[in-house]
VEXZALUM-228689 format. One record per residue: residue in three letters; x, y, z of N, C-alpha, C in turn. Coordinates in steps of 0.05 Angstrom, whole numbers, plus 5000, padded with zeros to 4 digits. Example, Ala and Ser with C-alpha at 12.3 -4.5 7.8 and 13.67 -1.06 7.14 Angstrom:
2
ala526448865156524649105156526449345156 ser525749555142527349795143525850015157 
% end
This chain:
310
met749412336024747412166012744812186028 arg742612256015740012266028738711996027 ile738111886050737111616052734311606062 leu732511466048729811416058729511126066 val728911076091728410816101725410776102 val724410576087721510536085720710366110 gly719310486128718510356153720510406175 ala719510376200721310406223720710186243 gly720509946232719809716248722309566256 ala722009296259724109136270726709136254 val726509166228728909166211729709456203 gly727809586190728409866181729010046204 gly727410016226727910186249730510136262 tyr731409886262733909816275736309936259 phe736509856233738709956217738610256213 gly736210356208735910646204736610806229 gly735710696253736310826278739310836283 arg740710626277743610626281744910826262 met743810856238745011056219744511336229 val742111386239741411656249743411726272 ala743811536290745611576313748411636304 ala749211526281751911566270752111816253 gly749911976251750012226238749312216208 arg748212006199747511986170744912136165 asp744512216140742112366133739912166126 val738412086146736411876144733611986151 thr731611916135728911976141727311716140 phe725411676159723711446159721011506146 leu720311346126717611366114715811186130 val713911306144712211146162709211216158 arg707511046169704711106170704211296193 glu701811416193701211626212701311526241 lys700311286246700311176273703111136283 arg704911036266707710996274709111266278 ala708411466261709611726264708811846291 gln706311816299705411926325706911786348 leu707211526346708611376367711511456369 leu712811496347715611586347715911866358 ala714012036351714112306362713712316392 gln712012126402711412116430713611976447 asn714611746437716511586452719311586441 gly719711696417722311686404722711406392 leu725011366379725711106369727410966390 gln726410746401727810606422728810336412 ile731410286416732610026409733809906434 lys732909666440734009526463735609286452 ser738209286457740009096443742309006461 pro743108756459745408666475748008796466 val748008926442750409066433750309366439 gly748209446453748009726461745209846455 asp743909956475741310076472741610346458 leu739410436447739410696432736710826437 ser736811086442734411246445734611496429 leu732811526409732811756391730211906394 pro730212126409727812286410727312426383 asn724712416375723912556351725612476326 pro725712226319727212146294725912266270 pro727412326249726312456225724312266211 thr721812356207719812186194718412346172 val717212206153715612336133713312146126 leu710912256121708612106111708612106081 lys707411896069707611876040706512116025 gln704412236036703212466022705012716023 asn707012706040708812936042711512896028 leu711812676014714312635998714312815974 gln716312995973716313195952718913195936 gln720913035943723313035928724612765928 ala726412715909727712465906729912425927 tyr730312175934732512105952734711955936 asp737111955947739311815934739011515937 leu738211435961738011145967735411095982 val733910885973731610795987732210515998 ile732010486024732410216036729710106043 leu729109876032726409756034726609506051 ser725109496073725209266091722509166100 cys720509206083717809126091717508826089 lys715308726099714508446095713608416066 ala714008176055713408136027710508196020 tyr708608126039705808176033705108466033 asp706908636042706408926042707909066019 leu709108916001710809035980709209225962 gly706809135954705309315936704609585949 asp703709575974703109825988705709995992 ala707909855998710409996002711310145977 ile711110005954711910135929710310385924 glu707710375928706110615924706810835944 ser707710765967708310965988710911115981 phe712910975970715511115965716011195936 ala714111135919714611185890715311475884 ala714211655899714711945894717612025902 ala718911845917721611905926723711805906 val722811665885724711545866725111735842 gly727511835839728212005817730011865798 pro731112015778732811885757735211745768 asp736411845790738811725801738411575827 thr736011525835735411385860736211095858 ile737410985879738110705881736310575902 ile735210345896733410205915734909955925 leu735109935951736309705964734209555980 pro733109335969731109175984732508966002 leu731308926025732408736044730308516050 leu728608456031726508266034727607976031 asn726007786040726807506037726007406010 gly727407196000726807085974727907255952 leu726807215928727707375904725407495888 gln722907425893720707505877720507815876 his721207945897721008235899722808375879 leu725008255871726808375852725408425825 asp723908235816722408255791720308465793 val718908475816716708665820717808955820 leu720008995834721209265836722309345809 ala723609155795724809225769722609295749 ala720309155750718109215731717109495736 arg717109585761716009855767718010075762 phe720510035771722410265771724710235751 gly725009995739727209945721729409775735 ala730309575722732209385734734809525742 glu735609735728738109865734738110005762 lys735810055773735610195799735810005823 ile735509745818735109555839737709395845 leu738609425870740809255879739808995891 gly741508805895740908575911741808625939 gly740308525958741008575986739708376005 gln740808356028739708196050740808286076 cys739508216097740408286124740308036142 val741908046163741807836183741307976210 ile738907936221738208046246735707906257 ala735707856283733307756296732207976314 ser730008086306728908316321725908316319 thr724608456338721808486338721008756350 val718508826349717509076361715609006384 asp716109116407714409056430711809226430 thr710109186450707509326450707809626453 asp710009726462710510006465711910136441 gly712409966421713710066397716710056397 ala717909956418720809936420721809696403 ile724109726392725309506376727109336394 leu726509086395728108896412729908736394 his732508766398734508616383735108366400 leu734708126388734607886404737207736407 asn739207816391741907696394744007896385 thr746407806380748507996373749008026343 phe747507886327747907896298746408136287 his747708296271746408526258748108616234 gly747508506211749108566188747408606163 met748608746144747308806119749208746096 thr748308596076750008526053748508616028 phe750008736009748708835985750808845962 gly749808875938751508885915749908905889 glu751408955867750108955841749308675834 arg747008645821746008385815747608245794 asp749108395777750908275757753708225768 gly754208285793756808235805758808455802 ala758108665788760008885783760809025809 ala763209115811764209275833763809575826 ser761409675828760709935818761410155838 ser761710395827762210635844759910695862 arg757410645853755110705870754910515894 val755710265891755710085913757910165933 gln760210255923762310345940761410595956 ala759910775943758911015957757010935979 ile755210735974753410645995754910526018 glu756910366011758610236032759810456050 gln760810666039762010876055759911006073 gln757411036063755311156080754510976103 leu754410716098753410536119755610436138 ala758110446129760310356146760610526170 gly761210406193761510566218758910656230 ala756710536222754110626233753110436255 gly754810256264754010096287753009816280 phe753309726255752609456247754509366226 asp754509106220756308996200755409056172 val757209136155756609206127758409046109 asn757208916089758808746071757908806042 val759708846024759208865996759808605983 ser758008505966758408245954758408275923 thr760208125910760108105881758607855872 ala757407725892755707485886753207505903 ile751807725902749607775920747307585914 leu746807525889744607335883745107065895 gln747606975894748206715906747706725936 ser748506955949748006985977745006985984 met743507115967740607125971739306855968 trp740206705948739206425945739906255969 glu742306275979743106116002741506186027 lys741106446031739406516054736506406050 trp735606416025732906316020732706016026 ile734705866018734805586024734605536054 met736205676069736205646098733605726110 leu732505956102730006056113727605876107 ala727505786082725305616074725305356090 ser727705246095728004996110727305036139 leu728305256151727705306179724805386183 ala723805576167721005666171719105446164 gly719705296142718005076134717704866155 ser720004776167719904566186718804646213 thr719604876224718604956250715705046249 ser714905166227712105246224710205006221 leu711104816205709404576201709204416226 met711404376240711504216264710704366289 arg710504626287709704796310711504756334 ser714104736328716004716350718804786340 asn720704786359723404856352725004616341 ile727404676331729004466319729604236338 gly730304296363730904096382728603896386 asp726103996388723803826391723403656366 ile723803776343723403626318725403396316 met727903446325730003246324729303006342 gln727803056363727002836381724702666371 ala723302776351720902636341721702426320 ala720102216319720602006298720302126271 gly722402106254722302216227723102506225 gly723602636247724202926247726702986232 leu728902836237731402886224731102846194 glu729702636186729402576157727702796144 phe725702896158724003106146725603366141 val726903456162728403706159730603676138 ser732003456138734203406118733003396090 gly730703276088729403256062728503526051 leu727403686069726503956062728904126053 leu731104106067733604256059734504156032 asp734403896027735303786001733503885979 glu730903905984729103995963729604295956 ala729904455977730504745972733104775958 ser735104625965737704645952737504545923 gly735804345918735404255891734204465873 val732304615884731104835868733205045861 ala734805115881737005315876738905215855 thr739704965857741504845838740404855810 ala737804785807736604775781736305055769 asn736405265787736305535777739005675776 gly741105505776743805615771745205715796 his744205655820745405755844745705525865 ala747205325857747705105876749005205901 pro748105125925749305225949752105125953 gly753805305963756605225967756805015989 gly758904845987759304636007759404726035 pro761104926042761205016070758505126080 phe757105276063754405376071752605146076 phe752504946058750604726060751104566085 glu753604506091754204346115753704496140 arg754304756140753704926164750704946169 thr749204966147746304996150745104726159 arg746004506147745004246156745504196185 lys747904266195748604236223746804406241 met746304656232744604836248741704726249 leu740704616227737904536226737404256238 thr739504126245739203856256740603826283 glu741004046297742404036323740603946345 ala741403736359739803636381739703846404 gly737303886415737004076437736804366428 ser736904426402736804706393734004826398 thr734005076407731505226411730805396387 leu732205356365731905526341729205496329 thr727905726323725405736307725705966287 ala723705986270723706206250721606416259 ser721906656248720006866254717206786244 met717106636222714506546212713106376233 phe714606196247713506036268712306216290 arg713806426297712806606318710406766309 asp710406836283708106986272705506816273 ile705806556267703506376268702506356296 gly704306336316703506316344702106566353 asn702706796340701407046348698907106331 gly698206926313695906966295696407196276 ala698907226267699607446249699807356220 arg700007546202700407476174703207356169 ile703507196148706007066143706707096113 glu709307036107710207066079710206786065 ala708006656066707806386055708506386025 asp707406566010707806565981710706645974 his711806835988714506935981716706745988 ile716506616012718606436021718306156011 ile715906046011715405766003714105745976 gly712005895971710605875946712205935922 asp713906145922715506215899717706005895 leu718805895916720805685914719505435902 leu717105365910715705145899715205185869 arg714305415862713805475833716305445817 arg718605545826721005525811722005235809 gly721505085830722204805830720504645810 arg717904705809716204565789717004635761 glu717604885756718404965729721004825721 ala722704765740725204625734725004325736 ala722604225743722003935744723803795764 val724103915788725603785809723703715832 lys724603545850722903445871722103665891 thr719503695896718403895914716203785932 asp716203525937714003405952713703525980 leu715903555994715703666021715103966021 leu716104106002715404395999712404425995 gln711204245979708404255975706804206000 ile707704026017706303976042706404226060 val708804336062709104586078707404806067 tyr707404846041705805066029702805026034 thr701804786031699004726036698304796065 his700004716083699604776111699505076116 leu701405226105701505516109699005656097 lys698205566073695905686060693305626075 thr693305386088691005326105690805506129 tyr693105556141693305756163692206026154 glu693206116130692306376120689306386115 ala688206166105685306146101683806166127 arg684806026147683506036173683606316185 leu685806446181686206726191684206906177 leu683906876151682107036135679206996143 asn678506756150675706686156674906736185 gln676806826202676206886229674407126230 pro672407136248670707366250672307616260 ala671507836250673008086257672508156286 
% end
């Protein structure tokens, strides 16, 4: 199976790098600057589960894409989705399968509109990683898994073939017959964590110490869960209780990547993680008061970022 990984950053670079090391036929679609850095330093992964150094990893620039790939793994940020689609479109043939690992669900409709719904799998990943100033990928804990499946829940032969390709590549691989439910549940957790830590500019432990902190985080989780329920994906009891415990743990240092992005003055996925959830909640006429506060805060940050002098 010929696999194209779009990008070689914190997510695509990590999973793709592990696959290359395991002997899979993987090529990274990268921009010219990243290609030069990879040619110079190789693909470096620093991880508590094992470091990896790949000199000269296989890369291609978008203008050099000349043939279709069997599988395209897409792991860009939501705000880069449009550019990413244009970059890999030439690699999509009649039998190409696209596996997106983005947050939320809005990207599924965008990809389906461009390439056809039959080509798009549901997928998500669990990993905390970042890229340092030298271009190395830093894996921040021991979690590194990928879950995917047909959006209609079918146990298809193509999903089984992808599972065989990814299995044994140095990270956890799971096939799901309820991938949309899994994506909704991750979205609930992420919106609650990113929304609360970004708005309050601190970690969960600090928020729990503040007057009203517990009530705010619990309320935000309830609103996100209410949106999912109204859209036919009520969170399961074990997931909900586990998530509530994680988001209300005294002394926790847990934050979201969005919180860290704001601290670094970087772009954020406000529309994809919070805005789209808010829109779906309003359409379903469920309570979204706290989501609106979070969204207004994040959009204000984006406006300030946009208005900063170059």
